[in-house]
N, C-alpha and C positions, 0 to 999 in steps of 0.2 A: 297429656298433650305431647309437651314436649319428650317423650322417648315413642311417644305410636311415630313420630313424625320421627325419631332417632330413627324409628329399628325396623320401620317402612325405603327412609329417603337414604341409609348409608349402604343399603347393596344399590337402586336405583342407578347410584352413585356409581359404587362398585363397578358395576356391570355397564354401563354409560364409557367410565378409562378402559375396560375392558375393549371394547366392539372399537373404537377410537383406535387403541396399540394395533388390530387383527385388519384394521382397513391405511394404515402406514404398512406396516408388516408385506404386507398385499403390496397396497401400492410401489416398493420397496424389491417385489422378487421380480413383479412384470415388469419391470424397471431395468433392473441387470436383464435381464430375460431378450430385451426389445436391442441394450445396448450388445451384448451376445451378437446376439443375431445382425447388428449394423458392422461388427466385426468382422463376420465369416462374411459375409456379403464384401464386402471395404475389402479381406484377403482374396475372392477369390476370383476380385471383379464384378459380378454382378448387381442389381439397383433395387433399392430401394422406396417401397413409396405408401402411403399412408393413409388408410382412405376412400379409397376406388369406387365406384363403383364399372365395375365390367361388367358386361353382359352374359357370360357364359354364367350369374345367378340362377340365372333364369332357372338351368337345365338339373343345378342341387337341390340336397332335403330343401326347402322351406320357400326357395324361388327369395329371397332374402339380396332387391340390388344393397340396403346400409350394413350385409349383413359381414360388408369383406375388412378386420381389418389392420394387415400389416401383412404385404408384395416381398415379393422378395422373387427377382427373374434372371434370369442365369444363361450357360452354357450344359449342357453338364450331352462330353460326350461329345456330338455334330446335331443332337438338336437346343433349339434349345426350352427351356421350363419353368417356370414358377412357380409357387408353394407360397398361401395365400391360411394368415389363420380365416376361418371361417365363422357365423355361425344361425341359429335362428331357431323360432320359441314356436310353441306349442304351449295349447290352451287347455285345458278342459270343460267338464261342467256347470264347476263351479268356478268357471273365471281365474283360479291359480293358474297360475303362465309357467310353464318350464325351461332352460338355457339349452339347449345342443350344441357345443362348441365343436368345431373340424377340426383339422387337417388341409387342404384342399394340394391337388399335386395334378399338375395339367403340362402336354406330351408338345410343343406346337408341333404338329407335322404339314406344317406349308409358311414356309418362310421370310413369306413379301411383307413381313409386321416391321421384323431385322431386318431388312437389308443393309440399309444404313449405317451400319453395324461394321 
């Protein structure tokens, strides 16, 4: 019985350790990406926000109001521009979900939202 436990237990433990290491690597890469975006935004005078629920998500695929991650807004030339991380999910007939990440760029043609700046 001990040999069987060792034979099946060791690969399971190894797989678990590998999954933890990969999750840590992904988290570190995402943190570095966000830090780089914050540095860019600070250098360019842009504003950064996270977790907003803007109304324009209704016009995107999936119409997911909770799908907006990091959002940056600033000037490009004479226009205000917003760049955002966005995702939506779809399900197949078996209930399996697939996540669709997108980068969204909005150009503000009306300046009324930013007149106080």
